[in-house]
C-alpha positions as CSV (number, residue, x, y, z in Angstrom):
1,M,-39.1,61.5,81.1
2,R,-35.9,62.5,79.3
3,R,-34.2,63.4,82.6
4,S,-35.2,60.1,84.0
5,I,-33.5,58.3,81.1
6,R,-30.3,60.4,81.7
7,L,-30.3,59.3,85.3
8,L,-30.8,55.7,84.4
9,I,-27.9,55.5,81.9
10,P,-25.1,55.7,84.5
11,L,-26.9,53.2,86.8
12,A,-27.4,50.8,83.9
13,M,-23.7,51.1,83.1
14,L,-22.7,50.3,86.7
15,L,-25.1,47.3,86.8
16,A,-23.8,46.0,83.5
17,F,-20.2,46.3,84.6
18,G,-21.0,44.7,88.0
19,C,-22.6,41.7,86.3
20,R,-19.8,41.3,83.7
21,H,-17.2,40.5,86.3
22,S,-18.7,37.5,88.2
23,R,-16.8,35.2,90.6
24,N,-16.7,32.6,87.9
25,E,-14.3,34.8,85.9
26,V,-11.7,34.9,88.6
27,P,-9.1,32.1,88.2
28,T,-9.8,29.7,91.0
29,S,-8.9,26.3,89.7
30,T,-5.5,26.3,91.4
31,G,-6.7,28.1,94.5
32,T,-4.4,31.0,93.8
33,P,-5.4,34.6,93.8
34,P,-6.1,36.4,90.5
35,D,-3.0,37.4,88.6
36,E,-1.8,41.0,88.4
37,E,-2.8,41.4,84.8
38,Y,-6.4,40.4,85.5
39,L,-6.6,42.9,88.5
40,V,-5.1,45.7,86.4
41,G,-7.6,45.1,83.7
42,V,-10.5,45.2,86.2
43,N,-9.2,48.4,87.8
44,R,-8.8,49.9,84.3
45,D,-12.4,49.1,83.5
46,I,-13.6,50.6,86.8
47,V,-11.7,53.9,86.1
48,R,-12.9,54.0,82.5
49,N,-16.6,53.5,83.5
50,E,-16.3,56.0,86.4
51,A,-14.8,58.6,84.0
52,T,-17.7,58.1,81.6
53,N,-20.3,58.5,84.4
54,I,-18.5,61.7,85.6
55,R,-18.5,63.1,82.1
56,L,-22.3,62.4,81.8
57,L,-22.9,64.2,85.1
58,I,-20.9,67.2,84.0
59,D,-22.6,67.4,80.7
60,R,-26.1,66.9,82.3
61,Y,-25.7,70.0,84.4
62,G,-23.5,72.0,82.0
63,W,-20.7,72.5,84.6
64,N,-17.5,74.1,83.3
65,M,-15.1,71.8,85.0
66,K,-11.4,71.2,84.5
67,V,-9.5,68.0,85.1
68,D,-6.5,68.2,87.4
69,P,-3.5,65.9,86.5
70,A,-4.1,64.1,89.8
71,G,-7.5,63.0,88.3
72,Y,-10.1,65.1,90.1
73,Y,-12.5,67.5,88.4
74,Y,-12.9,71.0,89.7
75,E,-14.8,74.3,89.0
76,I,-13.9,77.4,90.9
77,L,-17.1,79.4,91.6
78,D,-15.4,82.2,93.5
79,E,-11.7,82.7,93.5
80,G,-11.5,84.1,97.1
81,H,-8.4,86.1,98.1
82,G,-4.9,85.7,99.5
83,A,-2.3,83.0,98.8
84,P,-3.3,79.5,97.9
85,L,-3.7,77.1,100.8
86,K,-0.8,74.7,101.4
87,K,0.1,71.5,103.3
88,G,0.0,72.1,107.0
89,D,-2.6,74.9,106.8
90,N,-5.6,74.6,109.1
91,V,-8.7,74.9,106.9
92,M,-12.2,75.7,108.0
93,M,-14.9,75.1,105.4
94,R,-18.5,74.5,104.8
95,C,-19.2,71.6,102.5
96,R,-21.9,69.4,101.0
97,I,-20.9,66.0,99.8
98,T,-23.1,64.0,97.5
99,L,-22.8,60.7,95.6
100,I,-22.9,60.9,91.8
101,D,-26.6,60.1,91.9
102,G,-27.3,63.2,94.0
103,T,-27.7,61.4,97.4
104,T,-26.4,63.7,100.1
105,V,-23.9,61.9,102.4
106,F,-22.7,65.0,104.4
107,D,-23.9,68.6,104.7
108,S,-22.3,71.0,107.1
109,G,-25.0,73.5,106.6
110,E,-24.6,77.2,107.4
111,D,-23.8,76.7,111.1
112,D,-21.5,73.7,111.1
113,I,-17.9,74.2,110.1
114,K,-15.7,71.4,109.1
115,C,-12.0,71.7,110.1
116,L,-9.0,69.9,108.8
117,V,-5.2,70.2,108.5
118,I,-4.1,69.7,104.9
119,G,-1.7,66.7,104.7
120,R,-2.5,65.6,108.3
121,S,-6.1,64.6,108.0
122,D,-8.0,61.4,107.3
123,E,-10.0,63.3,104.6
124,P,-9.6,61.9,101.1
125,V,-6.3,62.7,99.3
126,G,-8.2,64.2,96.4
127,L,-9.9,66.7,98.6
128,Q,-6.6,67.6,100.3
129,E,-4.9,68.1,96.8
130,A,-7.8,70.2,95.6
131,L,-7.7,72.5,98.6
132,Q,-4.2,73.5,97.8
133,H,-5.5,75.2,94.7
134,M,-8.0,77.3,96.7
135,R,-7.7,80.5,98.7
136,H,-9.6,81.9,101.7
137,G,-13.1,82.8,100.8
138,A,-13.1,80.6,97.7
139,K,-16.0,78.5,96.6
140,A,-15.7,75.5,94.4
141,R,-17.3,72.3,93.1
142,L,-15.1,69.1,93.0
143,I,-15.7,65.7,91.7
144,L,-13.5,63.0,93.2
145,P,-13.3,59.7,91.5
146,S,-13.4,56.8,94.0
147,H,-9.6,56.2,93.9
148,L,-9.1,59.8,95.2
149,A,-12.0,59.6,97.7
150,Y,-12.7,56.5,99.8
151,G,-11.6,53.8,97.4
152,S,-13.1,50.3,97.1
153,I,-14.1,50.2,100.8
154,G,-16.0,53.4,101.3
155,D,-16.2,55.1,104.7
156,G,-18.0,52.3,106.5
157,A,-21.2,54.3,106.9
158,D,-22.8,56.5,104.3
159,I,-20.3,56.3,101.4
160,P,-20.1,52.9,99.6
161,G,-17.1,51.4,98.0
162,F,-16.2,52.8,94.5
163,A,-18.2,55.9,95.2
164,T,-17.6,59.0,93.1
165,L,-18.1,62.1,95.3
166,V,-19.3,65.6,94.5
167,Y,-18.1,68.3,96.9
168,N,-19.5,71.8,97.1
169,I,-17.0,73.8,99.2
170,E,-16.7,77.2,100.7
171,I,-13.5,78.1,102.4
172,I,-14.1,80.2,105.5
173,E,-11.9,83.2,106.3
C-alpha cells in the first residue's frame, strides 16, 4: 500500500501541473503568441516539477546518484578501465531505457548491442555527455531530464514528450 502511494505522488503532481496550465491561461485576446516571460515561467515550472519527481525516484530506490552540471543524474556502478570515452569515439553498449514510472521503452538485452558515435549521433545530448565520463567496461545508471533527452516532442513512438528517462548502461569492450 505504501509503495502504491509513493508511485501515485509523482503522477498526481504531473496531473496537477498539467491541469494548472490550461489553454485559457494563454494570452489569446490579441491573437498573438504567449510572451517570452510566460513561456519561461512555464518551462521553469516543468523543470522544477521534473526535478522533484527525479528526487522522489532516487530516494525511493536509495540510489547514490550525483548531479552533473549539465543537469543529468548518474551513478557509476562499475568504473571500467582505460581512458574516458570522448567525442568521435565509436561506442558499443547494452542498455535498458525506462520512463520514470518504470515502463521499459528500449532494452537491448544480452545479445543486442547498440552502437553510436559520440557527438555524431541522433541519441539524446544528455546520453552523449554522460558517455564521455565513462570508460570501456563501465556500468552506470543515468537519469536524463526531458530537456536532455527527447524534449517536449518525444521520439514519435514509445517516448512521450517531456519524458524523464532512466538508462542502465554497460559499455562493451
